[in-house]
N, C-alpha and C positions, 0 to 999 in steps of 0.2 A: 377750593384749592387744597390739595393734600399738603400736609406738613412734611417738611424735609427733615430727617433726623441725622443730626451731625454729632457723632461721638468724639470726644477728646480724650485720648488715651496716652499712655507712656508709663515709665517707671515712677516710683513714689518721688514726691518732691521735685518734679520737672516743671511745675507751673501751670498744670491743667486748670486748676481752679482760678488762677490769676488770669488765664487766658479768657475764661467764661466772664469774669468780672470786666475785663477789658472790652470784650465785645458788647456786653450789656451796658457798659459805662455806668455800672452800679456794683456795689459790694453785696451781691447775692450769695456767692459761694464762700464758705469759710476757708480763709488761708491761714496757714501755720508753718512754722519752720519744723514742726514735728511730723516725721514721716508717718503716713498712714491716717491722716486727718480725715480724708474722705473714705468712708467705709462702704458705701452703697452707691449705685448710679444715681446721680441727682440730675433731674430734668428741669430745664428752664426754657420758657417759650420766648421767641424773639420774632418780631415782625419787621420785614424789609418792605415798607409800603410799595405797593404795585408790582413787587418782584416775587416774594416768597414768604411763607411762614415756616420759621425754622424752630426746631426743638434742639437745644443744645444739651448734650448729655455729658456731665463730668463723671469720670469714673475713678475707682481705687487704682492704685498702682499695679502694673503687671509684674512687679517683682516682690510682691508682699510674702511674707513668711509665716510659718507656724500653721496650726490647724485652721484658725479663723482666717489667716492670710490666704490660704489656698482656696478657701470658699469665696473670698472677695475676688481673687483673681479668676476663678471659674465664672463668676457673675459678670465680670468685666468683659471676658471673651464672648459670653453669651450676648451681651449688649452690643458688642462690635458686630457680630454676625447679624444682627437685626437692624443695624443702621444703614442709611443710604450712603453715608460716607464717614471717613474717619480722618482726624487730624492727630498726627503723632507729635507729642511734645517731647522734645529732647533737650537735656541740659548739658552745657559744656563740661560740667563736673563728671558727667558719665561717659565722656568721650576719651578714647585713648589714641593718641597720635603716634605714628612711627617715630622712634627715637633716632634713627639713621635716615635723615632726608637729605638727598643731594640733588 
């Protein structure tokens, strides 16, 4: 059975690593309030017995800055293009709601 590659992506500090830990039910990915903790794609294998073999891929933020940040973003998008599917993590702190709602 081929492994299904699921990349978890989004802006920095949107909970990508926390999602990985929740799915695995273990503290495998480093979680920190400091933006940019994950610097390179991190792969974790996960087996759904009788269903699928999954590789979860935690990525750096898509909004990283600076020279190194640009390299991390480039690597993230390369990883997304190679995956079978992507899960976009979105934080409510990065959402903007219309101010005039009627």
